[in-house]
PAGU-938431 format. One record per residue (C-alpha): residue number from 1; residue in one letter; z, x, y. Coordinates in nm, 4 decimals. Layout:
+-----+----+----------+----------+----------+
|   i | aa |       up |     east |    north |
+-----+----+----------+----------+----------+
| NUM |  a |        Z |        X |        Y |
...
+-----+----+----------+----------+----------+
//
This chain:
+-----+----+----------+----------+----------+
|   i | aa |       up |     east |    north |
+-----+----+----------+----------+----------+
|   1 |  x |   2.4832 |   0.5618 |   2.2599 |
|   2 |  x |   2.2547 |   0.8637 |   2.2623 |
|   3 |  x |   2.1806 |   1.0446 |   2.5866 |
|   4 |  x |   1.8112 |   1.1157 |   2.6431 |
|   5 |  x |   1.8363 |   1.4721 |   2.7727 |
|   6 |  x |   1.5366 |   1.5388 |   2.9962 |
|   7 |  x |   1.6506 |   1.8916 |   3.0788 |
|   8 |  x |   1.6637 |   1.9923 |   2.7126 |
|   9 |  x |   1.3300 |   1.8293 |   2.6286 |
|  10 |  x |   1.1603 |   1.9834 |   2.9333 |
|  11 |  x |   1.2931 |   2.3276 |   2.8349 |
|  12 |  x |   1.1384 |   2.2880 |   2.4872 |
|  13 |  x |   0.8007 |   2.1862 |   2.6302 |
|  14 |  x |   0.8057 |   2.4705 |   2.8848 |
|  15 |  x |   0.8619 |   2.7173 |   2.6001 |
|  16 |  x |   0.5599 |   2.5683 |   2.4189 |
|  17 |  x |   0.3458 |   2.5986 |   2.7342 |
|  18 |  x |   0.4594 |   2.9584 |   2.7955 |
|  19 |  x |   0.3503 |   3.0540 |   2.4430 |
|  20 |  x |   0.0081 |   2.8999 |   2.5018 |
|  21 |  x |  -0.0305 |   3.0829 |   2.8338 |
|  22 |  x |   0.0541 |   3.4140 |   2.6619 |
|  23 |  x |  -0.2185 |   3.3454 |   2.4054 |
|  24 |  x |  -0.4722 |   3.2626 |   2.6804 |
|  25 |  x |  -0.3889 |   3.5891 |   2.8579 |
|  26 |  x |  -0.4002 |   3.7885 |   2.5330 |
|  27 |  x |  -0.7480 |   3.6496 |   2.4674 |
|  28 |  x |  -0.8663 |   3.7735 |   2.8064 |
|  29 |  x |  -0.8254 |   3.4501 |   3.0012 |
|  30 |  x |  -0.6574 |   3.3984 |   3.3379 |
|  31 |  x |  -0.3211 |   3.2404 |   3.4140 |
|  32 |  x |  -0.3434 |   2.8715 |   3.5103 |
|  33 |  x |  -0.3151 |   2.8312 |   3.8892 |
|  34 |  x |  -0.1327 |   2.5356 |   4.0484 |
|  35 |  x |  -0.1360 |   2.4905 |   4.4265 |
|  36 |  x |   0.0817 |   2.2556 |   4.6315 |
|  37 |  x |   0.0355 |   2.1300 |   4.9876 |
|  38 |  x |   0.3630 |   2.0474 |   5.1627 |
|  39 |  x |   0.3664 |   1.8733 |   5.5006 |
|  40 |  x |   0.6797 |   1.8685 |   5.7171 |
|  41 |  x |   1.0411 |   1.9234 |   5.6163 |
|  42 |  x |   1.1455 |   1.6269 |   5.4047 |
|  43 |  x |   1.4477 |   1.7510 |   5.2079 |
|  44 |  x |   1.3525 |   1.5811 |   4.8816 |
|  45 |  x |   0.9932 |   1.7039 |   4.8985 |
|  46 |  x |   1.0954 |   2.0624 |   4.9811 |
|  47 |  x |   1.3371 |   2.0711 |   4.6879 |
|  48 |  x |   1.0807 |   1.9208 |   4.4524 |
|  49 |  x |   0.8052 |   2.1684 |   4.5468 |
|  50 |  x |   1.0508 |   2.4591 |   4.5161 |
|  51 |  x |   1.1294 |   2.3442 |   4.1615 |
|  52 |  x |   0.7584 |   2.3244 |   4.0807 |
|  53 |  x |   0.7056 |   2.6839 |   4.1943 |
|  54 |  x |   1.0025 |   2.7965 |   3.9825 |
|  55 |  x |   0.8596 |   2.6071 |   3.6825 |
|  56 |  x |   0.5269 |   2.7875 |   3.7277 |
|  57 |  x |   0.7033 |   3.1257 |   3.7207 |
|  58 |  x |   0.8880 |   3.0303 |   3.4018 |
|  59 |  x |   0.5716 |   2.9499 |   3.2066 |
|  60 |  x |   0.3527 |   3.2283 |   3.3459 |
|  61 |  x |   0.1385 |   3.0268 |   3.5887 |
|  62 |  x |   0.0143 |   3.1451 |   3.9250 |
|  63 |  x |   0.1352 |   2.9164 |   4.2046 |
|  64 |  x |   0.0490 |   2.8760 |   4.5719 |
|  65 |  x |   0.2211 |   2.6739 |   4.8409 |
|  66 |  x |   0.0392 |   2.5718 |   5.1592 |
|  67 |  x |   0.2699 |   2.4473 |   5.4368 |
|  68 |  x |   0.1957 |   2.2380 |   5.7422 |
|  69 |  x |   0.4149 |   2.0955 |   6.0154 |
|  70 |  x |   0.4474 |   1.7178 |   6.0656 |
|  71 |  x |   0.1866 |   1.7243 |   6.3433 |
|  72 |  x |  -0.0989 |   1.8441 |   6.1190 |
|  73 |  x |  -0.4048 |   1.6244 |   6.1701 |
|  74 |  x |  -0.5670 |   1.4224 |   5.8948 |
|  75 |  x |  -0.8884 |   1.6200 |   5.9510 |
|  76 |  x |  -0.7083 |   1.9532 |   5.8986 |
|  77 |  x |  -0.5508 |   1.8272 |   5.5772 |
|  78 |  x |  -0.8813 |   1.6922 |   5.4458 |
|  79 |  x |  -1.0445 |   2.0292 |   5.5215 |
|  80 |  x |  -0.7765 |   2.2095 |   5.3180 |
|  81 |  x |  -0.8204 |   1.9640 |   5.0290 |
|  82 |  x |  -1.1949 |   2.0340 |   5.0313 |
|  83 |  x |  -1.1259 |   2.4104 |   5.0370 |
|  84 |  x |  -0.9008 |   2.3801 |   4.7282 |
|  85 |  x |  -1.1586 |   2.1578 |   4.5558 |
|  86 |  x |  -1.4074 |   2.4441 |   4.5899 |
|  87 |  x |  -1.1690 |   2.7318 |   4.5086 |
|  88 |  x |  -1.2623 |   2.8383 |   4.1560 |
|  89 |  x |  -0.9311 |   3.0188 |   4.1045 |
|  90 |  x |  -0.7261 |   2.6996 |   4.1611 |
|  91 |  x |  -0.7170 |   2.4898 |   3.8427 |
|  92 |  x |  -0.5180 |   2.2006 |   3.9871 |
|  93 |  x |  -0.3360 |   2.1066 |   4.3047 |
|  94 |  x |  -0.1102 |   1.8401 |   4.4490 |
|  95 |  x |  -0.0464 |   1.7040 |   4.7966 |
|  96 |  x |   0.3249 |   1.6288 |   4.8067 |
|  97 |  x |   0.4019 |   1.2725 |   4.9150 |
|  98 |  x |   0.5131 |   1.1096 |   5.1388 |
|  99 |  x |   0.2920 |   1.2208 |   5.4256 |
| 100 |  x |   0.3501 |   1.1536 |   5.7989 |
| 101 |  x |   0.2519 |   0.8015 |   5.9080 |
| 102 |  x |  -0.0555 |   0.9155 |   6.1047 |
| 103 |  x |  -0.2184 |   1.0384 |   5.7840 |
| 104 |  x |  -0.3704 |   0.8004 |   5.5281 |
| 105 |  x |  -0.2222 |   0.8963 |   5.1901 |
| 106 |  x |  -0.4965 |   0.7041 |   5.0095 |
| 107 |  x |  -0.7699 |   0.8902 |   5.1985 |
| 108 |  x |  -0.6127 |   1.2246 |   5.1030 |
| 109 |  x |  -0.5720 |   1.1219 |   4.7363 |
| 110 |  x |  -0.9337 |   1.0076 |   4.7149 |
| 111 |  x |  -1.0538 |   1.3364 |   4.8693 |
| 112 |  x |  -0.9047 |   1.5377 |   4.5815 |
| 113 |  x |  -1.1531 |   1.6347 |   4.3094 |
| 114 |  x |  -1.0485 |   1.4263 |   4.0031 |
| 115 |  x |  -1.0963 |   1.7414 |   3.7915 |
| 116 |  x |  -0.8131 |   1.9070 |   3.9895 |
| 117 |  x |  -0.5987 |   1.5961 |   4.0417 |
| 118 |  x |  -0.3070 |   1.7079 |   3.8245 |
| 119 |  x |  -0.0791 |   1.4432 |   3.9815 |
| 120 |  x |  -0.3063 |   1.1804 |   3.8233 |
| 121 |  x |  -0.3237 |   0.9678 |   4.1392 |
| 122 |  x |  -0.7017 |   0.9608 |   4.1993 |
| 123 |  x |  -0.8593 |   0.6200 |   4.1264 |
| 124 |  x |  -1.0940 |   0.7832 |   3.8726 |
| 125 |  x |  -0.8020 |   0.9223 |   3.6702 |
| 126 |  x |  -0.6106 |   0.5942 |   3.7012 |
| 127 |  x |  -0.9179 |   0.3980 |   3.5896 |
| 128 |  x |  -0.9797 |   0.6274 |   3.2919 |
| 129 |  x |  -0.6144 |   0.5894 |   3.1906 |
| 130 |  x |  -0.6400 |   0.2075 |   3.2013 |
| 131 |  x |  -0.9361 |   0.2014 |   2.9606 |
| 132 |  x |  -0.7951 |   0.4751 |   2.7388 |
| 133 |  x |  -1.0271 |   0.7643 |   2.8275 |
| 134 |  x |  -0.9037 |   1.1261 |   2.8548 |
| 135 |  x |  -0.7586 |   1.1827 |   3.2023 |
| 136 |  x |  -0.4750 |   1.3368 |   3.3983 |
| 137 |  x |  -0.1939 |   1.0832 |   3.3557 |
| 138 |  x |   0.0487 |   1.0343 |   3.6433 |
| 139 |  x |   0.3334 |   1.2779 |   3.5812 |
| 140 |  x |   0.6362 |   1.0448 |   3.5723 |
| 141 |  x |   0.4926 |   0.7868 |   3.3278 |
| 142 |  x |   0.3546 |   1.0680 |   3.1120 |
| 143 |  x |   0.6978 |   1.2350 |   3.1077 |
| 144 |  x |   0.8678 |   0.9094 |   3.0071 |
| 145 |  x |   0.6246 |   0.8559 |   2.7176 |
| 146 |  x |   0.6931 |   1.2129 |   2.6017 |
| 147 |  x |   1.0710 |   1.1552 |   2.6180 |
| 148 |  x |   1.0411 |   0.8363 |   2.4136 |
| 149 |  x |   0.8226 |   1.0024 |   2.1489 |
| 150 |  x |   1.0316 |   1.3178 |   2.1179 |
| 151 |  x |   1.3513 |   1.1153 |   2.0710 |
| 152 |  x |   1.1952 |   0.9194 |   1.7855 |
| 153 |  x |   1.2340 |   0.5844 |   1.9627 |
| 154 |  x |   1.0419 |   0.3013 |   1.7953 |
| 155 |  x |   0.8128 |   0.1221 |   2.0394 |
| 156 |  x |   0.5647 |  -0.0680 |   1.8206 |
| 157 |  x |   0.6087 |  -0.4426 |   1.8653 |
| 158 |  x |   0.9104 |  -0.3942 |   2.0913 |
| 159 |  x |   0.9662 |  -0.5982 |   2.4052 |
| 160 |  x |   0.9380 |  -0.3609 |   2.7038 |
| 161 |  x |   1.0271 |  -0.4685 |   3.0577 |
| 162 |  x |   0.9180 |  -0.2443 |   3.3459 |
| 163 |  x |   1.1023 |  -0.3267 |   3.6690 |
| 164 |  x |   0.8847 |  -0.2000 |   3.9541 |
| 165 |  x |   0.5090 |  -0.2159 |   4.0187 |
| 166 |  x |   0.4285 |   0.0999 |   4.2150 |
| 167 |  x |   0.0947 |   0.2733 |   4.1574 |
| 168 |  x |   0.2804 |   0.5971 |   4.0788 |
| 169 |  x |   0.5235 |   0.4685 |   3.8134 |
| 170 |  x |   0.5451 |   0.0957 |   3.7371 |
| 171 |  x |   0.1788 |   0.0046 |   3.6926 |
| 172 |  x |   0.0700 |   0.3123 |   3.4902 |
| 173 |  x |   0.3916 |   0.2887 |   3.2845 |
| 174 |  x |   0.3086 |  -0.0682 |   3.1841 |
| 175 |  x |  -0.0438 |   0.0356 |   3.0794 |
| 176 |  x |   0.0732 |   0.3326 |   2.8702 |
| 177 |  x |   0.3425 |   0.1309 |   2.6916 |
| 178 |  x |   0.0927 |  -0.1427 |   2.5982 |
| 179 |  x |  -0.1772 |   0.0904 |   2.4630 |
| 180 |  x |  -0.2234 |   0.1526 |   2.0907 |
| 181 |  x |  -0.0225 |   0.4751 |   2.0870 |
| 182 |  x |   0.2965 |   0.2906 |   2.1915 |
| 183 |  x |   0.2083 |  -0.0703 |   2.0937 |
| 184 |  x |   0.4850 |  -0.2368 |   2.2976 |
| 185 |  x |   0.4626 |  -0.5855 |   2.4440 |
| 186 |  x |   0.5049 |  -0.5282 |   2.8168 |
| 187 |  x |   0.6278 |  -0.7406 |   3.1062 |
| 188 |  x |   0.6107 |  -0.6063 |   3.4635 |
| 189 |  x |   0.8902 |  -0.7414 |   3.6826 |
| 190 |  x |   0.9390 |  -0.6978 |   4.0575 |
| 191 |  x |   1.1212 |  -0.8298 |   4.3626 |
| 192 |  x |   0.9599 |  -1.1755 |   4.3356 |
| 193 |  x |   1.0243 |  -1.2209 |   3.9621 |
| 194 |  x |   1.2262 |  -1.5312 |   3.8804 |
| 195 |  x |   1.5096 |  -1.5062 |   3.6243 |
| 196 |  x |   1.4980 |  -1.1265 |   3.6524 |
| 197 |  x |   1.8454 |  -1.0880 |   3.5030 |
| 198 |  x |   1.7563 |  -1.2861 |   3.1912 |
| 199 |  x |   1.4211 |  -1.1101 |   3.1586 |
| 200 |  x |   1.5819 |  -0.7642 |   3.1694 |
| 201 |  x |   1.8460 |  -0.8765 |   2.9186 |
| 202 |  x |   1.5673 |  -0.9663 |   2.6718 |
| 203 |  x |   1.4190 |  -0.6145 |   2.6761 |
| 204 |  x |   1.4352 |  -0.3789 |   2.3790 |
| 205 |  x |   1.3141 |  -0.1088 |   2.6194 |
| 206 |  x |   1.4078 |  -0.1416 |   2.9869 |
| 207 |  x |   1.2376 |   0.0903 |   3.2372 |
| 208 |  x |   1.3939 |   0.0724 |   3.5851 |
| 209 |  x |   1.1614 |   0.2046 |   3.8549 |
| 210 |  x |   1.2637 |   0.0258 |   4.1745 |
| 211 |  x |   1.4216 |   0.2957 |   4.3883 |
| 212 |  x |   1.7235 |   0.0681 |   4.4416 |
| 213 |  x |   2.0503 |   0.2472 |   4.3534 |
| 214 |  x |   2.2714 |   0.0658 |   4.1015 |
| 215 |  x |   2.0434 |  -0.2381 |   4.0767 |
| 216 |  x |   2.0591 |  -0.2654 |   3.6954 |
| 217 |  x |   2.4078 |  -0.3689 |   3.5841 |
| 218 |  x |   2.5561 |  -0.4153 |   3.2368 |
| 219 |  x |   2.4942 |  -0.7921 |   3.2310 |
| 220 |  x |   2.1194 |  -0.7228 |   3.2673 |
| 221 |  x |   2.1015 |  -0.5084 |   2.9529 |
| 222 |  x |   2.0661 |  -0.6186 |   2.5914 |
| 223 |  x |   2.3119 |  -0.4550 |   2.3447 |
| 224 |  x |   2.1346 |  -0.1708 |   2.1636 |
| 225 |  x |   1.8514 |  -0.1469 |   2.4205 |
| 226 |  x |   1.6750 |   0.1712 |   2.5322 |
| 227 |  x |   1.7244 |   0.2212 |   2.9084 |
| 228 |  x |   1.5012 |   0.4564 |   3.1088 |
| 229 |  x |   1.6224 |   0.5119 |   3.4663 |
| 230 |  x |   1.3443 |   0.6367 |   3.6949 |
| 231 |  x |   1.5444 |   0.5982 |   4.0174 |
| 232 |  x |   1.6305 |   0.9090 |   4.2192 |
| 233 |  x |   1.7627 |   0.7897 |   4.5538 |
| 234 |  x |   1.9549 |   1.0359 |   4.7714 |
| 235 |  x |   2.2782 |   0.8715 |   4.8874 |
| 236 |  x |   2.5600 |   1.0094 |   5.1008 |
| 237 |  x |   2.8518 |   1.1461 |   4.9000 |
| 238 |  x |   3.1870 |   1.3121 |   4.9710 |
| 239 |  x |   3.1848 |   1.4559 |   4.6173 |
| 240 |  x |   2.9177 |   1.7212 |   4.6773 |
| 241 |  x |   2.8891 |   2.0244 |   4.9066 |
| 242 |  x |   2.5541 |   1.9029 |   5.0421 |
| 243 |  x |   2.7006 |   1.5634 |   5.1318 |
| 244 |  x |   2.4320 |   1.3955 |   4.9191 |
| 245 |  x |   2.3914 |   1.2996 |   4.5554 |
| 246 |  x |   2.1145 |   1.1456 |   4.3461 |
| 247 |  x |   2.1716 |   0.7941 |   4.2214 |
| 248 |  x |   1.9616 |   0.6069 |   3.9704 |
| 249 |  x |   1.8606 |   0.2417 |   3.9581 |
| 250 |  x |   2.1064 |   0.1865 |   3.6706 |
| 251 |  x |   2.4879 |   0.1690 |   3.6919 |
| 252 |  x |   2.5168 |   0.4397 |   3.4274 |
| 253 |  x |   2.8861 |   0.4175 |   3.3309 |
| 254 |  x |   2.8849 |   0.0467 |   3.2512 |
| 255 |  x |   2.5326 |   0.0268 |   3.1035 |
| 256 |  x |   2.5734 |   0.3329 |   2.8780 |
| 257 |  x |   2.8388 |   0.1538 |   2.6744 |
| 258 |  x |   2.5906 |  -0.1169 |   2.5725 |
| 259 |  x |   2.2702 |   0.0704 |   2.4913 |
| 260 |  x |   2.1336 |   0.2831 |   2.2073 |
| 261 |  x |   1.9578 |   0.5340 |   2.4341 |
| 262 |  x |   1.9841 |   0.6024 |   2.8081 |
| 263 |  x |   1.8540 |   0.8622 |   3.0546 |
| 264 |  x |   2.0998 |   1.0132 |   3.3059 |
| 265 |  x |   2.0318 |   1.0737 |   3.6755 |
| 266 |  x |   1.9850 |   1.3580 |   3.7430 |
| 267 |  x |   1.8679 |   1.5336 |   3.4247 |
| 268 |  x |   1.6676 |   1.2530 |   3.2650 |
| 269 |  x |   1.3208 |   1.1583 |   3.3844 |
| 270 |  x |   1.3048 |   1.4107 |   3.6740 |
| 271 |  x |   1.2623 |   1.7320 |   3.4686 |
| 272 |  x |   0.9977 |   1.5572 |   3.2573 |
| 273 |  x |   0.7960 |   1.4646 |   3.5667 |
| 274 |  x |   0.7801 |   1.8320 |   3.6583 |
| 275 |  x |   0.6887 |   1.9436 |   3.3072 |
| 276 |  x |   0.4091 |   1.6832 |   3.2904 |
| 277 |  x |   0.2568 |   1.8445 |   3.5987 |
| 278 |  x |   0.2581 |   2.1763 |   3.4095 |
| 279 |  x |   0.0912 |   2.0065 |   3.1105 |
| 280 |  x |  -0.1822 |   1.8604 |   3.3324 |
| 281 |  x |  -0.2407 |   2.1993 |   3.4968 |
| 282 |  x |  -0.2828 |   2.3609 |   3.1551 |
| 283 |  x |  -0.5309 |   2.0883 |   3.0544 |
| 284 |  x |  -0.7210 |   2.1538 |   3.3791 |
| 285 |  x |  -0.7262 |   2.5297 |   3.3199 |
| 286 |  x |  -0.8570 |   2.4786 |   2.9661 |
| 287 |  x |  -1.1168 |   2.2226 |   3.0873 |
| 288 |  x |  -0.9922 |   1.9812 |   2.8202 |
| 289 |  x |  -1.0275 |   1.6616 |   3.0260 |
| 290 |  x |  -1.3378 |   1.7439 |   3.2295 |
| 291 |  x |  -1.5732 |   2.0230 |   3.1268 |
+-----+----+----------+----------+----------+
//
């Protein structure tokens, strides 16, 4: 079994990005600028945005964080999105999800200029991805593809099962794995899939993106399979100072013994999601997707 080390891979990519930023600056350009809108005080979201700001510092980006309380109105948020759309210094920005229930997440996503949508959630970017046009690819699926490629994992003709059909991970993941670059044969499974256990056990590459801690057990995994665990659920724990720990969708200890490659939680897919956001911001700054 080989551990797919997301921390190590992300560190390598960040070093590559930092070198490119230095060259841009040396040639008289400006540092890429990533902005983030954070609403409320969700612990996971606050931690994630803090990491993003730290990542920006590491690679030489400018970063901005705009904070609102939970009672911000949808109109106020839409006005801020429009302001960032028109701010020439901001190359890309994200609105951290989830948002309070009185705000339509879809309305906010669709208000973002696709040219600055570095999360890759806007329908225009999603549509371009589906038909294979240049676009900002959703950060988690993009990070997973990068992990697979950089670990030399063969995907062509392989049977890939994606468990989960969210618009953020499952659906785009299935599209990317089936396109010519990866050439896998993809099945999307979900909560209504019959014979799920047998289906998972037939996968050469199993991507678990349910958000259900410990759902994938050893009897659902084919010997020698590649297992990508996207799950990052915060569960109560007496083992940590915070009283919480992150748990993946895969029972790591028992599954690791059976597979050829596996991602840990934490330290697998998570760091790659963050680094993909940096990659998209650099593409936006260089006007490589949209001129």
